[in-house]
C-alpha positions as CSV (number, residue, x, y, z in Angstrom):
1,X,68.4,22.6,-172.8
2,X,68.1,19.0,-174.2
3,X,71.1,17.4,-175.9
4,X,70.9,17.7,-179.8
5,X,70.2,13.8,-180.2
6,X,67.3,13.8,-177.9
7,X,64.3,15.5,-179.0
8,X,61.6,16.7,-176.9
9,X,59.3,14.2,-178.4
10,X,61.4,11.4,-176.9
11,X,61.6,13.1,-173.6
12,X,57.9,13.3,-173.5
13,X,57.6,9.6,-174.5
14,X,59.7,8.5,-171.9
15,X,58.0,10.6,-169.3
16,X,54.7,9.1,-170.1
17,X,56.3,5.5,-169.8
18,X,57.4,6.7,-166.4
19,X,53.9,7.6,-165.4
20,X,52.7,4.5,-166.8
21,X,54.7,2.5,-164.5
22,X,57.3,1.3,-167.0
23,X,61.1,1.3,-166.9
24,X,63.2,3.9,-168.6
25,X,67.0,3.9,-168.7
26,X,68.5,7.5,-169.1
27,X,72.0,9.1,-168.8
28,X,73.0,11.1,-165.8
29,X,76.4,13.0,-165.3
30,X,77.7,9.8,-163.6
31,X,76.4,6.8,-165.2
32,X,73.3,5.7,-166.8
33,X,70.4,4.8,-164.5
34,X,67.3,2.4,-164.6
35,X,64.3,4.5,-163.9
36,X,60.8,4.1,-162.5
37,X,58.4,6.3,-160.8
38,X,59.8,6.3,-157.3
39,X,56.2,6.7,-155.5
40,X,54.8,3.5,-157.3
41,X,55.9,0.4,-155.6
42,X,54.9,-1.9,-158.3
43,X,57.0,0.0,-160.8
44,X,59.9,0.3,-158.4
45,X,59.7,-3.6,-158.1
46,X,60.4,-4.0,-161.9
47,X,63.9,-2.4,-161.3
48,X,64.8,-5.2,-158.8
49,X,63.5,-7.7,-161.1
50,X,65.1,-6.5,-164.3
51,X,68.5,-5.8,-162.6
52,X,68.3,-9.1,-160.4
53,X,68.9,-6.8,-157.6
54,X,68.6,-7.9,-154.1
55,X,65.8,-6.4,-152.1
56,X,68.1,-5.4,-149.2
57,X,70.0,-2.8,-151.5
58,X,68.3,0.5,-151.4
59,X,67.6,2.7,-154.4
60,X,68.5,6.5,-155.0
61,X,65.5,8.8,-155.7
62,X,66.3,11.6,-158.3
63,X,64.5,14.9,-158.4
64,X,64.6,17.9,-160.7
65,X,63.7,20.8,-158.3
66,X,65.3,21.4,-155.0
67,X,61.5,22.0,-153.5
68,X,60.8,18.2,-154.0
69,X,63.0,17.3,-151.0
70,X,60.1,18.3,-148.7
71,X,58.0,15.6,-150.3
72,X,60.6,12.8,-149.7
73,X,61.8,13.4,-146.3
74,X,60.6,14.5,-142.9
75,X,63.9,16.2,-142.1
76,X,63.8,20.0,-141.6
77,X,67.6,20.3,-141.2
78,X,68.6,23.6,-142.8
79,X,72.1,22.0,-143.5
80,X,70.3,19.8,-146.4
81,X,69.8,23.2,-148.3
82,X,73.3,24.4,-147.6
83,X,74.6,21.2,-149.2
84,X,72.2,21.2,-152.0
85,X,72.9,24.8,-153.0
86,X,76.6,24.1,-153.2
87,X,76.6,20.6,-155.0
88,X,73.4,20.3,-156.8
89,X,72.4,19.6,-159.6
90,X,75.5,17.3,-159.2
91,X,77.0,13.9,-158.2
92,X,76.0,14.0,-154.6
93,X,73.4,11.9,-152.8
94,X,72.2,12.8,-149.3
95,X,70.5,10.2,-147.2
96,X,67.7,11.5,-145.1
97,X,64.7,10.3,-142.8
98,X,62.1,9.3,-145.3
99,X,58.7,10.6,-145.6
100,X,55.4,8.5,-145.8
101,X,55.2,9.0,-149.4
102,X,58.3,7.0,-150.3
103,X,57.5,3.3,-150.7
104,X,59.5,0.9,-148.3
105,X,60.5,-1.0,-151.5
106,X,62.5,2.0,-152.4
107,X,64.4,2.2,-149.1
108,X,64.7,-1.8,-148.6
109,X,62.5,-1.2,-145.6
110,X,64.9,1.4,-143.9
111,X,63.6,4.6,-142.5
112,X,65.9,6.6,-144.7
113,X,66.1,7.6,-148.4
114,X,68.9,8.7,-150.8
115,X,68.2,11.7,-152.6
116,X,70.0,13.6,-155.5
117,X,69.5,15.9,-158.3
118,X,71.5,14.8,-161.4
119,X,73.4,17.3,-163.5
120,X,72.3,16.2,-166.9
121,X,69.8,18.2,-169.0
122,X,68.3,14.9,-170.3
123,X,67.7,13.4,-166.7
124,X,66.3,16.8,-165.3
125,X,64.0,17.0,-168.3
126,X,62.7,13.7,-168.1
127,X,62.1,14.0,-164.2
128,X,60.3,17.3,-164.6
129,X,58.3,16.3,-167.5
130,X,56.9,13.1,-165.6
131,X,56.2,15.1,-162.8
132,X,57.6,12.3,-160.6
133,X,60.6,11.7,-158.4
134,X,62.4,8.9,-160.3
135,X,64.1,5.9,-158.4
136,X,67.0,4.7,-160.4
137,X,70.1,2.7,-159.7
138,X,72.7,2.0,-162.3
139,X,71.2,0.5,-165.6
140,X,73.1,-2.8,-165.5
141,X,72.6,-6.2,-164.1
142,X,73.4,-6.2,-160.1
143,X,77.1,-6.5,-159.4
144,X,78.2,-6.0,-163.0
145,X,80.1,-3.1,-164.6
146,X,78.1,0.3,-164.5
147,X,77.1,1.8,-167.7
148,X,78.5,4.9,-169.3
149,X,76.8,4.5,-172.6
150,X,73.3,3.4,-173.9
151,X,75.0,0.4,-175.6
152,X,76.1,-0.8,-172.4
153,X,72.7,-0.9,-170.9
154,X,71.2,-2.5,-174.0
155,X,73.8,-5.1,-173.7
156,X,72.8,-6.2,-170.1
157,X,69.1,-5.4,-169.8
158,X,66.5,-6.7,-172.2
159,X,63.2,-5.6,-170.3
160,X,63.8,-1.9,-170.4
161,X,60.7,-0.1,-172.0
162,X,62.6,3.1,-173.1
163,X,66.3,3.8,-173.5
164,X,67.1,7.6,-173.8
165,X,70.7,7.7,-175.4
166,X,72.4,10.8,-174.4
167,X,75.9,9.5,-175.4
168,X,78.8,8.8,-173.0
169,X,78.4,10.3,-169.5
170,X,80.9,12.9,-168.4
171,X,82.0,11.7,-164.9
172,X,81.8,8.0,-165.2
173,X,81.4,6.7,-161.7
174,X,78.4,6.9,-159.3
175,X,77.7,9.8,-157.1
176,X,79.1,10.3,-153.6
177,X,76.7,9.2,-150.8
178,X,76.6,11.0,-147.5
179,X,74.4,11.0,-144.4
180,X,74.3,13.7,-141.8
181,X,75.0,13.6,-138.2
182,X,74.7,16.0,-135.4
183,X,78.2,17.0,-135.8
184,X,78.7,16.8,-139.6
185,X,78.7,14.6,-142.5
186,X,79.6,10.9,-143.0
187,X,80.7,9.5,-146.5
188,X,78.6,6.2,-147.0
189,X,80.0,5.8,-150.6
190,X,83.0,7.4,-152.3
191,X,82.4,9.4,-155.6
192,X,83.3,12.5,-157.7
193,X,82.4,14.9,-154.7
194,X,85.3,14.4,-152.2
195,X,85.6,14.9,-148.5
196,X,87.8,18.1,-149.1
197,X,84.9,19.3,-151.3
198,X,82.2,18.7,-148.5
199,X,84.6,20.3,-146.0
200,X,84.0,23.5,-147.6
201,X,80.4,23.5,-146.5
202,X,80.1,21.1,-143.4
203,X,82.6,19.6,-140.9
204,X,83.3,15.8,-141.1
205,X,81.5,13.9,-138.4
206,X,83.4,11.6,-135.9
207,X,80.6,9.0,-136.3
208,X,81.9,6.1,-138.9
209,X,79.2,4.5,-141.6
210,X,77.4,1.5,-140.1
211,X,79.1,-1.4,-141.8
212,X,76.3,-3.8,-140.5
213,X,73.6,-1.9,-142.3
214,X,73.3,-1.1,-146.1
215,X,72.3,2.6,-145.9
216,X,73.3,3.2,-149.5
217,X,73.7,1.3,-152.7
218,X,77.3,0.2,-153.7
219,X,78.4,-1.0,-150.5
220,X,78.8,-4.7,-150.9
221,X,82.5,-5.9,-150.9
222,X,81.9,-7.3,-154.6
223,X,80.4,-5.0,-157.2
224,X,81.2,-3.4,-160.6
225,X,82.7,-6.8,-161.8
226,X,83.5,-7.9,-165.3
227,X,82.7,-11.5,-166.4
228,X,86.4,-12.3,-166.5
229,X,89.0,-12.2,-163.8
230,X,90.5,-8.7,-163.0
231,X,93.4,-8.1,-160.5
232,X,95.0,-4.8,-159.1
233,X,98.8,-5.3,-159.9
234,X,100.1,-4.2,-156.4
235,X,97.6,-6.8,-154.8
236,X,98.8,-9.7,-156.9
237,X,99.9,-12.8,-154.8
238,X,102.9,-14.7,-155.9
239,X,100.7,-17.6,-157.1
240,X,98.6,-15.1,-159.2
241,X,101.9,-13.9,-160.7
242,X,103.1,-17.2,-161.5
243,X,99.7,-18.1,-163.3
244,X,99.9,-14.8,-165.2
245,X,103.3,-15.5,-166.3
246,X,101.9,-19.0,-167.9
247,X,98.8,-16.9,-169.7
248,X,99.6,-16.2,-173.4
249,X,100.5,-12.6,-173.8
250,X,97.7,-11.9,-176.3
251,X,95.3,-13.0,-173.7
252,X,96.1,-10.7,-171.2
253,X,95.2,-6.9,-170.8
254,X,96.6,-4.2,-168.7
255,X,94.8,-0.9,-167.6
256,X,97.4,1.6,-167.1
257,X,97.1,4.9,-165.0
258,X,100.7,6.4,-165.0
259,X,101.3,5.8,-168.6
260,X,103.6,2.8,-168.2
261,X,103.1,0.0,-170.7
262,X,104.5,-3.2,-169.1
263,X,105.8,-6.1,-171.3
264,X,103.8,-9.3,-171.4
265,X,100.5,-8.0,-172.1
266,X,98.6,-8.2,-175.4
267,X,96.5,-5.0,-175.1
268,X,97.0,-1.9,-173.1
269,X,94.5,0.4,-172.2
270,X,95.2,3.8,-170.8
271,X,92.9,5.3,-168.0
272,X,94.7,8.4,-168.4
273,X,97.9,9.2,-170.3
274,X,98.9,12.1,-168.2
275,X,97.8,10.7,-164.7
276,X,94.6,12.6,-164.7
277,X,92.2,11.3,-162.0
278,X,89.1,12.8,-163.3
279,X,89.9,11.4,-167.0
280,X,90.6,8.2,-165.2
281,X,87.3,8.1,-163.5
282,X,85.5,9.0,-166.7
283,X,87.2,6.0,-168.5
284,X,87.2,3.4,-166.0
285,X,83.8,1.6,-166.7
286,X,84.0,2.1,-170.5
287,X,87.4,0.4,-170.6
288,X,86.1,-2.6,-168.2
289,X,83.1,-2.9,-170.7
290,X,85.6,-3.0,-173.8
291,X,87.7,-5.6,-172.3
292,X,84.8,-7.8,-171.1
293,X,83.8,-7.8,-174.5
294,X,87.0,-8.7,-176.2
295,X,86.9,-12.5,-176.7
296,X,90.6,-12.7,-177.1
297,X,91.3,-11.6,-173.5
298,X,91.0,-14.0,-170.5
299,X,92.5,-11.9,-167.7
300,X,92.7,-8.2,-166.9
301,X,95.4,-6.5,-164.6
302,X,95.0,-3.1,-163.5
303,X,97.5,-0.5,-162.3
304,X,96.2,1.2,-158.8
305,X,95.7,5.0,-158.9
306,X,96.9,7.4,-156.0
307,X,94.1,7.3,-153.2
308,X,93.8,11.1,-153.0
309,X,90.6,13.1,-154.2
310,X,88.6,11.0,-156.6
311,X,91.3,8.4,-156.7
312,X,89.7,7.0,-153.4
313,X,86.4,6.2,-155.4
314,X,88.4,4.9,-158.3
315,X,90.2,2.3,-156.1
316,X,87.0,1.6,-154.3
317,X,85.4,0.5,-157.6
318,X,88.4,-1.4,-158.7
319,X,88.7,-3.3,-155.4
320,X,85.1,-4.3,-155.5
321,X,85.5,-5.3,-159.2
322,X,88.5,-7.6,-158.2
323,X,87.2,-9.0,-155.0
324,X,85.1,-11.9,-156.5
325,X,88.5,-13.1,-158.0
326,X,90.5,-12.8,-154.8
327,X,91.7,-16.0,-153.3
């Protein structure tokens, strides 16, 4: 079923654009993706150019049918299907040995490829109608705030050939990314699917992710950043606290999770008014976009969230968003 504001004609037009090697922005359940035919290296190159993305950062390939796994990987590991049956369609990416059909540009020269099936009817219809797996990172400039609305895409990217507006995304942060070892799974990037969720299917591997190699997108220390300073309240230095005290109240914004509204801030935005982590994840990037666009605000301070469940992924995004502003 296609969302009411997306007609079958629009899906068909966007799918034709994919087949012609063009760029299409589309909604998933996590964030908006910037898609191109994953089997066309020239089309995929346009993603890197439009996002200003470094070539060493691999892309995730999206499919609409579980049988398409066989086209993209050489692995015959039965655990793949066990995981897929539990979590697909959904916000989980599995990194697997790539097949010869996958261009090296998609994987940044690695011999592995990240694959997922998004849980969004527009995305699934686009992929199936195009008849191609679609390589799609988040539809934003590299390192900037991920888009949860079509307007966020249009604000940052000017060279997209087609934008499918499916409204706000549901989950609001990118997929969990895992890889498989002989003894279980390793989480490469935290996301909506937690380790506890995965433990229902597989054991946790004793191996650790390789910090020397980017096997997954979103692993750089600085990422998801607004174009104005953002700090985590609990990690403020004494110098930063002093500088904040000298900043005019109406130029400061505070992002609250617990519901508190501290004095000294002109704007208070609530990730959740009742400390709901899933609601906080859904609202995170949208609030960051809103504050980035508010010309009256010079600095943002955010409350930390508990690091359990999806809170681990939220804090991962906040630490990466604030990293470039640390001293």
